[in-house]
N, C-alpha and C positions, 0 to 999 in steps of 0.2 A: 592578553590581548587574543582574539580569533582573527585568521586571514580567510577572507570570504573571497571566491572565484566563481565566474559564472561560464560554463560550458554550453557552446553553441553547437556542439555536436550533435545534441540531442532537440528535439522537436515538442514542445517549448523547452527553452532554455532550462538548464538545471543548476543547482548551487552544488559546489565542491568546497569544503573549509579544512581548516587545519590550526593547531595550535602553534603560537609563535616560538614556544619551547617546551622543554619537558615538563614542567609545571603545570602550563597549560593543558596538555595533554592528559594529565591525572583528572582534570575538571571535565574533558571532553570524554572520557572513558567513563564517569561517571554519570553525566548528564545526556549521552547521545540519544537520539529521538529512535523508536523502533524503527521507522524505517530508513535509517542511517546503514551504510555501507562503509565498514574500515577497510584501508588500504596501507600497506608497508612493504619495504624493501624485505624480501626474504633474506635471513642471515644476516642482514647489515643495518646497522643505526641509520633511521630514516625520520622526516616525519610521519606523525598520524594522519593521514588524510582521509576525510569522511565525504561521501557522496550521499546528498539527501536525494532519495527517489521520491519520482513523483507519482501518483496515484496510478496503479496499473501495472506498475513497474517491479519487478521480482529479482531478488539478489543473484540469481544464479542463471539469470537471462537478461543481464544488463546489454544494451545493444553494444556491438563492436566499437564503433568511433566512440562512444562515450567511455567503453573501459580504456580504450587507449589515450584519451585524455588523463584520465584518473593515474594510471600507469606513469605517463610520462610526469606527470606534476610531482609525485611520489619521487621517481629519479632524480627530477631535478632538484629535490630538497633533501637529498642525501648526500653527505659530503664524500663518502667513499662510493656509494653507488652512482652519484653523476658522472664520475671520473671512468666507470668500468662500462665496457659493453657485454651484452649478454648475459643479462641479470634477470631474475625472477620478482615477480611482483604478487603477494599475497593478499586475499581481501576475504571478507567474512562478515556477516550481520554484525550488527554493533552488539546487540543482546548475547553474542556468542563470546564476547571478549570476558576472560576472567582474570579478577584481580583479587591478590592474596596479601596479607599482611607482611609477609617476608620478601616481597619482590621490590626491586628499585622502583625509583621515581619512572615514570613513563614506560616501566616493562608490564607486560600483560602474556597471557597464555589463553588458551581457549577451552571451553566447557567440550565441545564436541569437534575433535580434528575432521570429521567428516564433511563438518559446513564450511572447511576451509577450501578456498580454491586458489589457483597459481596460473600466471599469463605469463610468459616471455617476451622480454623486452631486449631487442637486439642492439639498438643505441639510441642516443637522446635526438628527439627530433624537435631542434629549435623554434621551427615554424609553430608547433603546437604549444609548447612552452611559452612563447613571446605572446601568442594570443591569448592564454589564460592569464599571464602576468598583467596584461594591458586590462583586465577586468578586476584586479586585486582591489578589495577594500580591508581595510583594518579598522577593527573598533572593539570595543570592551563589552562584554556580554554579561550580564546577570543572570546566570544558567539557573537558579532556583526560581527566580520570577520567571524567564521564559517557560521551566518546566510548569509551574502552576498555570500559566495563560493556556500553554498547549492543551494539558489536560482539561479545563474548563473547556476548550472550544471542542475536543474531542466528546467529551460528555455530552456537550449541546448538541452536537451531530447524531450522538447515539437516541437521544430524547427524542428528537426530530423524526428520525427514521422508526423509533418505538411507536411514537404517536400516529404516523403515517401508516404503519402496519398495522396497529390497531383500528384504526379508522376504516382501512380496505377490508380486515377480516369482519368488521360489523356489517358493511356495505353487501360482502360477500354473504354472511348469514342472513340478512334481510332478503336478498334476492332468492336465496335457497327457500326460506319459508313462503314467499310469495308464489313461487314455482308450486310448491307442495300444495297450497292452500289451492292454486287453480287448476292442480289435477285433481283433486278431491271435488272441488265444484263441477268439474266436467264430469267425473265418474256418477256423480250424485244424479245427474239430468240426461245421463246417455243410457239408453236400453235398447234392448233388440225389439224395435217398434215392429219389425215384420213378422215377430213371433206371436205377437198378440192380436187377438180377433178384433177386427174392427167394430167400434161401438155404432149401433144403429140408434138413429132418431126415431122419436115417437111416431112421428108419420110413417117411418120405413117400416117399424114394426106392425102397424094396422094394415099397411098396404099387403103384408104377407099375410094376412088372414082374410084377405077378401078375394 
């Protein structure tokens, strides 16, 4: 089972989720989305908490109020960390999580330590934790089916974007060709008429000889 929370610290509100136990955490490590950010109490056992970033947000520039929500939720779901003040919370993009066969259930490391950030939590903020807990929803997730559906939606978006770009490129090419043709037409019929001698009519030439 997966526990879902809604943070109103961001506008629009965003989803924060975590596994109910260490076995569910294994699935979350495997099936986390590209836009998910993983949170954990540093050097202590805790829940694996994930933030699903909305479009336009980056993992290294999470708004401070939202970062505090995630950190407080992680602290509250650490048996040891919840009892302590002055602890650190670490976070990293979900795709930076590294899992090898010799690791214990729920244990992870990182592909790149430089992509790991830390934030300091002085104490538990019950107002924040209670607000988040009021939004908690527990449900079973078919991770594989969800992954397939997500990929289908992402591919559909990519195809639409590619089709729009192709159409825009074609329209731009036609506009350029039309502009080029117009310039060629103008050049064909534009000349320095002032430099050419004026043509006389037959009557004017006869008058010149009179």
